[in-house]
N, C-alpha and C positions, 0 to 999 in steps of 0.2 A: 605145814606141808612136809616138814622134816620127818615127822613120825610116819607118814605114809611112805616116804621114800625108804626109810629103814625097814619097814614091813615088807615092801616090795623086794628089796635085796634079800631078806631072809626067806621069803616065799620062793624066790627063784631057785635058791639052793636046796630048799627042803622038798619041793614038789617037782623035781626034775624028771622023775620016772613016769608018774601018772598024776594028773591033776587032782586036787583035793575034792572031797565031797563036803559041801557046806550047806547048812540049814540056818536060815536067818529067822529068829523069833524075837518077839517083844510086844509091848503094848501098842495100842492104836496110835497112829500118827507119830511114831518114834523114828521113822526113817528107814524101815526095813526094805522097802522097794528101792529106795535110792542107793542103799548099800549094796543090794543084790545087783542092780544095774551097773554100779561102779565096778564090782568084782567081775561081772560078765564082760564088760568092756575091756578091762585090764587083761583078762584071759584071752579074749579074741585078738587083742593087739600083740600078745605074746606068741600067737600062732596056734593056740589051742582051739578046740571046737567044743566049748562047754554046752551043756543042755540046761535050759531054764525050765524048771518045773513049778507051775503055779498051783499051789494047794489051797489058796484062799478063795473059798467059794463065795464069800460075801462081796469081794471087791472085783475080781475078774480083771487083773491087770493085763492079761494077754487076750482073753476072749470075753464073753459075756458072763455076768454073775450067775452062779449056779452050776459052773463047770469046773472040772479039773483039767489042766492042760500042760503039755510039755512041747518044747521045740528046740532044735539045735541053734546056736548062735554062731554065725560065721564072721560077723564084723561088729564093731562097737555099736551100741544102741543109740539111735538118734533121739535126742531129748524132745524134739517136736513131733516126729512121725512115730516114735515108739518102736516096738519090736517088729521086724519084718517077718511075717508069718508065711513062709513058703511051704513048710511041711509040719504043720502042727498035729499033735496027737491030742484029741479032746474027748473027754468023757462027760456026759451030761449027768449031773448029780440030782438036779431037779429042785433043790432048795437053796436059799441064800443063807441059811443058818444050819450049822452042823448038828444041832440037837434035834 
């Protein structure tokens, strides 16, 4: 947990004007969603209003598979209930595979 605390202190000083733009990429089942949710929760607790953009059409962590979606996050994400979708922006792609 020490490494996370050091990163948090560094990030507070570095991103004090405007929050960072982060894209999380990696192989299947590598913890991309968990990392994104952790970063969103941290940003929400700091008083920022991050926007979560779900570009994974195969999984659909915010809405149904086959869609691209974005929503503002106002409070940390509940691990049981997931993301509170009050004002989602959703586009229907129509396929669960980008090819």
